[in-house]
C-alpha positions as CSV (number, residue, x, y, z in Angstrom):
1,M,0.0,0.0,0.0
2,A,2.8,2.3,0.7
3,R,4.2,1.6,-2.7
4,K,0.9,2.6,-4.4
5,K,1.0,6.0,-2.6
6,N,4.6,6.5,-3.5
7,T,3.9,5.6,-7.2
8,K,0.9,8.0,-7.2
9,K,3.0,10.8,-5.8
10,R,5.6,10.2,-8.4
11,R,3.0,10.2,-11.2
12,S,1.3,13.3,-10.0
13,G,4.7,15.0,-9.6
14,L,5.7,14.0,-13.1
15,L,2.3,15.1,-14.4
16,G,2.7,18.5,-12.6
17,A,6.2,18.9,-14.0
18,L,4.9,18.1,-17.5
19,V,2.1,20.6,-17.3
20,L,4.5,23.2,-16.0
21,L,6.9,22.5,-18.9
22,I,4.1,22.8,-21.4
23,L,2.9,26.1,-19.9
24,L,6.5,27.4,-20.0
25,G,6.8,26.4,-23.6
26,V,3.6,28.1,-24.6
27,M,4.6,31.3,-22.7
28,A,8.0,31.3,-24.4
29,Y,6.4,30.9,-27.8
30,K,4.0,33.8,-27.0
31,L,6.9,35.9,-25.8
32,V,8.8,35.4,-29.1
33,E,5.6,36.2,-31.0
34,V,5.0,39.4,-29.1
35,Y,8.7,40.4,-29.6
36,G,8.2,39.9,-33.4
37,D,5.1,42.0,-33.3
38,L,7.0,44.7,-31.4
39,S,9.8,44.7,-33.9
40,A,7.4,45.0,-36.8
41,A,5.6,47.9,-35.0
42,K,8.9,49.7,-34.5
43,E,9.8,49.4,-38.2
44,R,6.3,50.7,-39.2
45,E,6.7,53.6,-36.7
46,A,10.0,54.5,-38.4
47,R,8.5,54.4,-41.8
48,L,5.5,56.5,-40.7
49,Y,7.8,59.0,-39.1
50,A,9.9,59.4,-42.3
51,Q,6.7,59.8,-44.3
52,K,5.5,62.4,-41.8
53,E,8.8,64.3,-42.2
54,Q,8.5,64.2,-46.0
55,K,4.9,65.4,-45.9
56,E,5.9,68.3,-43.6
57,E,8.6,69.4,-46.0
58,E,6.2,69.2,-48.9
59,N,3.6,71.2,-46.9
60,N,6.2,73.9,-46.1
61,S,7.2,74.0,-49.8
62,L,3.6,74.4,-50.8
63,K,3.0,77.1,-48.2
64,D,6.0,79.0,-49.5
65,A,4.8,78.7,-53.1
66,L,1.3,79.9,-52.0
67,S,2.8,82.9,-50.2
68,H,4.5,83.9,-53.5
69,A,1.4,83.3,-55.6
70,D,0.7,87.0,-56.1
71,D,4.3,88.0,-56.8
72,P,4.7,88.7,-60.6
73,D,8.4,88.0,-60.6
74,Y,7.8,84.6,-59.0
75,I,5.2,83.7,-61.6
76,L,7.5,84.8,-64.4
77,G,10.3,82.7,-62.9
78,L,8.1,79.7,-62.8
79,A,6.9,80.2,-66.4
80,H,10.5,80.6,-67.5
81,D,11.8,77.6,-65.6
82,R,9.0,75.2,-66.1
83,L,7.4,76.2,-69.3
84,G,10.3,77.7,-71.2
85,L,8.9,81.2,-71.4
86,V,11.1,83.6,-73.4
87,E,10.5,87.3,-73.2
88,D,11.0,89.8,-76.0
89,G,14.7,90.3,-76.7
90,E,15.7,87.0,-75.0
91,R,17.1,83.9,-76.7
92,D,16.4,80.4,-75.7
93,F,19.5,78.2,-75.7
94,P,18.3,74.6,-75.2
95,D,20.7,72.2,-73.4
96,V,21.5,69.6,-76.0
97,N,23.5,67.5,-73.5
98,S,20.5,66.7,-71.3
99,N,18.0,64.1,-72.3
């Protein structure tokens, strides 16, 4: 009878240790999964921050252009640079080296 109790104690001890090992394994797996999610979130945060900085620069450029919208010299400069406007008495020398 003492042997049966001793055997039952061993089995329950082994069963408890097995359950504990399984729980530790599941927790380790979840920890690795969460760490991977955290890493992906940090990468996404860095991309969004860079995108935010780019949009802020673009916004500042547009604000600057808007502040010069009524300036005739600015408008003539844009027409000259972007559209190739040539005023009376000027000559247009196209750059043959650029494609």
